[in-house]
C-alpha positions as CSV (number, residue, x, y, z in Angstrom):
1,X,37.9,103.9,129.1
2,X,41.5,102.4,129.2
3,X,44.4,104.9,129.2
4,X,46.8,101.9,127.8
5,X,49.1,103.1,124.8
6,X,48.4,101.2,121.5
7,X,50.8,99.6,119.4
8,X,52.1,96.4,118.2
9,X,52.2,93.8,120.4
10,X,54.4,90.5,120.3
11,X,57.1,88.5,121.9
12,X,60.3,90.6,122.7
13,X,63.4,89.9,120.3
14,X,66.9,90.6,120.3
15,X,68.7,92.0,117.8
16,X,72.5,90.8,117.0
17,X,74.5,91.8,114.1
18,X,75.5,88.8,111.8
19,X,78.5,86.5,112.2
20,X,81.8,87.5,110.7
21,X,82.8,85.8,107.5
22,X,86.4,84.0,107.9
23,X,88.6,82.1,105.6
24,X,90.3,79.3,107.9
25,X,89.5,81.8,110.8
26,X,90.7,85.0,109.2
27,X,88.2,87.8,108.4
28,X,87.9,87.9,104.5
29,X,88.9,91.3,104.6
30,X,92.2,90.6,106.1
31,X,92.8,88.1,103.7
32,X,91.6,90.4,100.9
33,X,93.8,93.2,102.1
34,X,97.1,90.7,102.2
35,X,96.3,89.1,98.3
36,X,96.1,92.7,97.1
37,X,99.6,93.6,98.9
38,X,101.0,90.7,97.4
39,X,99.5,91.1,93.9
40,X,100.7,94.7,94.4
41,X,104.1,94.2,95.0
42,X,104.6,91.6,92.8
43,X,105.3,94.9,90.6
44,X,108.6,95.3,91.9
45,X,111.6,92.6,91.3
46,X,114.2,92.0,93.5
47,X,115.9,89.6,92.2
48,X,116.4,87.7,88.7
49,X,116.2,83.6,88.3
50,X,119.4,82.6,86.2
51,X,118.1,79.7,84.8
52,X,114.9,81.5,82.7
53,X,116.0,85.3,83.5
54,X,113.4,86.2,84.6
55,X,112.3,87.9,88.2
56,X,111.3,87.4,92.0
57,X,108.8,89.7,93.1
58,X,109.1,91.8,96.1
59,X,106.2,89.8,97.3
60,X,108.6,87.2,98.6
61,X,109.1,89.2,102.2
62,X,105.3,89.2,102.5
63,X,105.2,85.5,101.8
64,X,106.1,83.9,105.5
65,X,104.3,87.4,107.2
66,X,101.1,86.3,105.9
67,X,101.2,82.2,107.1
68,X,101.9,84.2,110.2
69,X,99.2,86.6,110.8
70,X,96.1,84.7,108.6
71,X,97.1,81.5,110.0
72,X,97.5,78.3,107.3
73,X,94.1,78.5,105.3
74,X,94.3,82.4,105.5
75,X,97.7,82.4,104.3
76,X,97.1,80.1,101.6
77,X,93.7,81.8,99.9
78,X,95.7,85.1,100.4
79,X,98.8,83.7,98.6
80,X,97.1,82.1,96.0
81,X,94.9,85.3,95.1
82,X,97.5,87.4,95.4
83,X,99.6,85.2,93.2
84,X,97.2,85.2,90.6
85,X,97.0,89.2,90.8
86,X,100.5,89.5,90.5
87,X,100.6,87.6,87.4
88,X,98.0,89.5,85.8
89,X,99.9,92.8,86.6
90,X,103.1,91.6,86.8
91,X,103.8,88.4,84.9
92,X,107.5,89.4,84.4
93,X,107.8,88.1,87.9
94,X,106.0,85.1,87.5
95,X,109.0,82.7,87.0
96,X,106.7,79.5,86.4
97,X,104.1,81.1,84.5
98,X,100.1,80.4,85.4
99,X,101.8,77.9,87.8
100,X,103.2,80.7,89.9
101,X,100.6,81.8,92.3
102,X,101.7,77.9,93.8
103,X,104.3,79.3,95.1
104,X,103.2,82.0,97.9
105,X,99.7,79.9,98.6
106,X,102.3,76.9,100.0
107,X,104.8,79.4,101.4
108,X,102.2,81.1,103.5
109,X,100.2,78.1,104.3
110,X,103.8,76.1,105.6
111,X,104.2,79.3,107.7
112,X,101.0,79.2,109.3
113,X,101.2,75.6,110.0
114,X,104.8,76.2,111.8
115,X,103.3,78.6,114.4
116,X,100.5,76.6,115.2
117,X,100.6,74.6,118.6
118,X,100.4,70.6,118.5
119,X,100.3,68.2,115.8
120,X,98.9,70.2,113.1
121,X,102.4,71.8,113.1
122,X,104.3,69.1,110.9
123,X,101.6,69.7,108.0
124,X,104.2,72.9,107.2
125,X,107.4,70.4,107.4
126,X,105.2,68.0,105.1
127,X,105.5,70.8,102.6
128,X,108.5,71.3,102.5
129,X,109.6,67.8,102.3
130,X,107.7,66.7,99.6
131,X,109.3,70.3,97.1
132,X,112.6,68.8,98.3
133,X,111.3,64.9,97.2
134,X,110.1,66.7,93.6
135,X,113.1,68.9,93.1
136,X,115.4,66.0,93.9
137,X,114.2,63.3,91.9
138,X,114.4,65.5,89.0
139,X,117.8,66.4,89.7
140,X,119.4,63.3,90.5
141,X,117.5,61.2,88.2
142,X,116.5,62.9,85.3
143,X,119.2,65.6,84.7
144,X,121.4,63.6,86.4
145,X,123.5,66.8,87.7
146,X,127.2,66.0,88.2
147,X,128.9,66.2,90.6
148,X,125.7,65.6,92.8
149,X,126.8,67.8,95.4
150,X,125.9,70.7,93.3
151,X,122.1,69.8,93.8
152,X,122.4,69.6,97.1
153,X,124.2,73.2,97.9
154,X,122.2,74.9,95.4
155,X,119.3,74.0,98.1
156,X,121.3,74.4,101.1
157,X,119.3,76.7,102.9
158,X,116.0,74.4,102.3
159,X,117.8,71.8,104.1
160,X,118.8,73.9,106.7
161,X,115.3,74.7,107.3
162,X,113.8,71.3,107.2
163,X,116.6,70.7,110.3
164,X,115.5,73.4,112.4
165,X,111.8,72.3,112.0
166,X,112.9,68.9,113.5
167,X,114.5,70.7,116.0
168,X,112.8,72.0,119.3
169,X,113.6,75.5,118.1
170,X,110.7,75.7,116.0
171,X,107.8,75.3,118.6
172,X,110.1,77.5,120.8
173,X,110.3,80.3,117.9
174,X,106.5,80.3,117.6
175,X,106.1,80.9,121.1
176,X,108.2,83.6,120.6
177,X,106.0,85.4,118.0
178,X,103.4,85.4,121.1
179,X,105.9,87.1,123.5
180,X,105.0,90.8,124.9
181,X,108.8,91.2,124.7
182,X,109.6,92.4,120.9
183,X,113.2,91.3,121.0
184,X,112.1,87.6,121.4
185,X,108.9,88.3,118.9
186,X,112.0,89.7,116.1
187,X,114.0,86.6,116.8
188,X,111.0,84.4,116.4
189,X,110.5,86.2,113.4
190,X,114.2,85.3,112.0
191,X,113.3,81.6,112.7
192,X,109.9,81.1,111.3
193,X,110.6,83.5,108.2
194,X,113.6,81.8,107.3
195,X,111.9,78.6,107.3
196,X,108.5,80.0,105.4
197,X,110.5,81.7,102.7
198,X,112.7,78.8,102.1
199,X,109.6,76.5,102.0
200,X,108.4,78.9,99.2
201,X,111.7,78.9,97.4
202,X,111.7,75.1,97.3
203,X,108.3,74.7,96.0
204,X,109.3,77.7,93.3
205,X,112.3,76.0,92.5
206,X,110.7,72.3,92.1
207,X,108.0,73.5,89.8
208,X,110.8,75.4,87.5
209,X,113.0,72.8,87.9
210,X,110.4,70.5,85.9
211,X,109.4,73.3,83.4
212,X,112.9,74.6,82.3
213,X,115.9,72.4,81.4
214,X,118.6,73.9,83.6
215,X,122.3,73.4,82.3
216,X,124.6,71.2,84.4
217,X,127.5,73.9,84.0
218,X,124.7,76.7,85.8
219,X,124.4,74.7,89.2
220,X,127.5,76.4,90.8
221,X,126.2,79.7,90.2
222,X,123.2,78.8,91.9
223,X,125.2,77.9,95.4
224,X,126.0,81.7,96.1
225,X,122.9,83.0,95.0
226,X,120.2,81.4,96.7
227,X,121.9,81.5,100.1
228,X,122.1,85.3,99.6
229,X,118.7,85.8,98.2
230,X,117.2,83.6,101.3
231,X,118.7,85.8,103.7
232,X,118.1,88.8,102.4
233,X,114.2,87.7,102.6
234,X,114.4,86.6,105.9
235,X,116.1,90.3,107.0
236,X,113.1,91.8,105.1
237,X,110.5,89.5,106.3
238,X,111.6,90.2,109.9
239,X,111.9,94.1,109.4
240,X,108.2,94.0,107.7
241,X,107.4,91.7,110.1
242,X,107.8,93.2,113.8
243,X,106.5,96.4,112.3
244,X,103.0,95.0,111.4
245,X,102.6,92.6,114.3
246,X,103.5,95.9,116.6
247,X,100.9,98.1,114.5
248,X,98.3,95.1,114.9
249,X,98.5,94.8,118.9
250,X,98.4,98.5,119.2
251,X,95.0,98.6,117.1
252,X,92.8,96.2,119.2
253,X,91.2,94.6,116.0
254,X,90.0,91.3,115.6
255,X,92.5,88.5,115.3
256,X,92.4,85.5,113.2
257,X,92.1,82.3,115.2
258,X,94.9,80.7,113.4
259,X,97.2,83.5,113.7
260,X,100.6,83.1,115.6
261,X,101.3,86.6,116.5
262,X,99.4,86.8,120.1
């Protein structure tokens, strides 16, 4: 008699886990987490839009970070979904109504592109340029803002952001975000967050400017408000971003392939 064990026979098989589902290289769980964070923080207003009396949400602080952590595509989806969540639960912080989610979506996407290496980074600049063109065409040729310098002064920070993106400082700041020196990471966050939040601002204003009629005599009030507002958002984004990046690096979790923080 044979003493060999009996049982099913066949070719040896290798068992492996399925591929992780990603959106633009970012795990879908990360995208969902940022979308939820943007949506929930929309409940907290931090500034009032003078032209409409509606409020800007606290989620403004998370828009640049969303692009830095997830990359441009993951950031766009998280911003868009988070924007719709915020619109549903806190419509009072959605100045442009159903179009409001475009702001966090394009703001996060632009920031995500700005931290990329190579020619793809220029797509972040394309977004702010298009928004500036839309905004100024309405102001110059349709609203006929007078004196004209009010129009440019009201969004001065957006022009500064555009200039910075066209200089070697943009790729340098993107490289600082990847540094092991957290002082350099903080400096990189200041510049990239500033560029990202100014892009979100001009996208938001270019949409709102076409939706609402802004009286000519209200433009001087925008000049100090917008610059102060973007400065506050830049500082807040930098502080939050530094903590999030430091925490993610310590956790050694899966990293989005297009993230700009490692």
